[in-house]
N, C-alpha and C positions, 0 to 999 in steps of 0.2 A: 610621693619618693617611691619607687620603682625599686621591684624585686629586689633587682639586678643590685643596687647602687645602694648599700646600709649606709651608718656615718659615716662622718667626712668621706664619703666617696671611695668608703671600700666597695670591693665587690663579692658581694654574702655568697653571691655563688663558690665563691675560687675560697670561700670560709667552712672549716670544720664543722661548723654549728646548723643543724641541718630542722628541721621540722620536729619532728621524731624526738632529737635533744633535746629543744628546746623543749615541748610537754614534758618529758624524762626528768629534765631539771628541775621544771614547776613545779612537777610533782613532787620530789626528793624534798626542796626547797620544804616547800609546804606540810611534808608528811605531818607535823607535830600539827597543824591547824584544820582540824573535821573539815570538809568539804571547800578549804579553800579554793585549791590548788582546781576543782571541779568550776567553780565562782571564776576564779582569773581564768582558765580556757573559757569556760562558756560567755563569757561577759566580756574580756577586753577581746578574746585571738576571733570567737564568732561570730560577738555581733548580740548579740542575746539581751536583751536589757534587766538589768540589776533586777529588779523587783519579781520577773520573772523566773531567772534565777534563785532570787534567794527561795521561790516558792517553790519551785521545783526541788534544791536541794536541803528543803525543811527547816532554815536558815529562819530566825525570827527578823524582819525586812526592818526593824531597826538595830538592827546590830551589820545587815551589811554591808555598809559603804567605810564601817571605822574597818571592817573586816579585811577588805577590802584594800584599803588604803595602808594598813601593817602588813599584807601579800605583798603586796607593790614596795614594797622599801622594802620588805628580803628582797625580791627577784633584781634589783638594779642592776646588783653587778651582771645576771645575766642576762636580763634587759639590754645594757649595753651593747654587748656580741654579736645585737644579732638586728635588724632591718628595724625595729618595733625601738629602738633608741629613740629615732627623732622624737617620737610619740608624747615621751617625757615630758609634764606641767614644770 
């Protein structure tokens, strides 16, 4: 999926959602979960391996997948407005 074409053929460049808006939305949405925003940004958006991000954020490796799953469920409304919408499973 190219940067200029989002979900269902919408042009992301014409959208009001920017990268900064996305990061801010992730941080605000996940503010109540310690380390979750950094985990999502590092792993999902930047492609860092989950064990590396967990170690860097001092999150127990056994808890990282559950925290990531919980975070992504909370982020569905934000993610549906961006180019990342097509990446959901």
